[in-house]
N, C-alpha and C positions, 0 to 999 in steps of 0.2 A: 452540491454533492455532500458537503459536510453535514447539512441538515438531514439528508437521507441516511447517512451513516449513523448520526446521533439517534435518529428515530428507530433504527434497527438495534443499536447497541444498548441504549438505556433501558428498554424493557427487559433486556437480558441481564440486568444488574451491573452493567459496566458504568464506571464514572468516566465521562468523556471530557477531554480538554482539547478544544479546537485551537489550531495554530500555536502549538507548543514551541516556544523559542529555544533554539539550540545555541550553544556558545562556541563549540570547538569542532569544526569551523562554524561561524555564524550562519544561521539559517532557521528554518522552521519545519515542523511536521504538520501536515494538514489535520490529522486526527491522532491524538494519543489517548489511550483508554486503559483503565485498570479495573480488574475484578479479582478480589482476593489476591492470590499470588500471581495471576496472569497479567501480563502487560502486552500491549499491542500498539504498533505504529502503522498508520495507513497514510500513504502518499497517494493523492488523487490526481488523475490525469483525464481531462476531458477529450475524448476521441469519438469521432463518428466512424462507422464501419468504412474503411478505405475502399475506394473503387479504382484507383490507378496506382501504378508503381511509385510515383512520387508521393502520393498520399501514404502509402505503406511505409516508405522510408521516413517521412516526417513523423508519422505516428510512432514508429519504432524509436526514433530519436527521443520523443517525448516520454515514452515508457521507460527507456533506458535511464533518462534523467530521474524519473520517479524511483526506479530501482536503486540508483546510486544515493538518492536522498534518504530513502528508507534504510539503506545499508549504513550510511553515516550516522543516522539517528540511533540505530541499534548499537553502533560502536561507542557512541557517547552515553547512551542510557543503560547499556548492559547486554551481554550476549543472551540473556534469558528472555529478551523482548522478541515477540513475533513481529516480523517486518513484512509488510504487504504493499504492493503497488496495485491500486484499483483504478479501473477505467469505467466509462459508462457504455462500453460496448465492444471494443476491440481488445483482444487478449494478447496481441503481439504474434510473432512468428519465431522461427528457429533462431534468428539473430537476437531477439530479446530473451528467449527462453534460456539460451546458453549463459548469458550474463546473470539472469535471475538464479539459475542453478549454482553458478560459481559464487554468488553473493548470499545464497540461501534466503532469497527474498521471493515470496510467492507473488504471482500475478493473477489477478482475477477481475471480475466485473462487479458492479453494484449488486448483481444477483447472487454473488458468492459471499457477501459480507455476513449474512446470517449464519451460514455454515462455518465460516472462520470464527465468528464470535462464539458459537456453541462449542467448538473444539479448536482453540488456537494452537497452531503448530501441528495439528493432526495430519495435514497433508504435506508437510514440509519434509 
């Protein structure tokens, strides 16, 4: 998924740093990208479209973890950073959306990365 994001971002003039290390608290961001004054953190979560209640719960837990990681990254890197949790198919539901709205972290799929890259923060 990192390679897919890189393949979308770099032709749009973003400089991409995969697995950017964070220090406070320790961790990393899957994709950190810069273009002129824009900065973007993308936390990736691999999810298949859930088909049962337990799969929805598990995927939501993964997405929430991604939201929290992107939120922590923005807190460390600066409030001007656009923070996004990206999956490969499932966008979450009301449980994840509430947390994403509270944290001001967008949720999308790989299909949304180009739109985010063209206008970071546009839909937030």
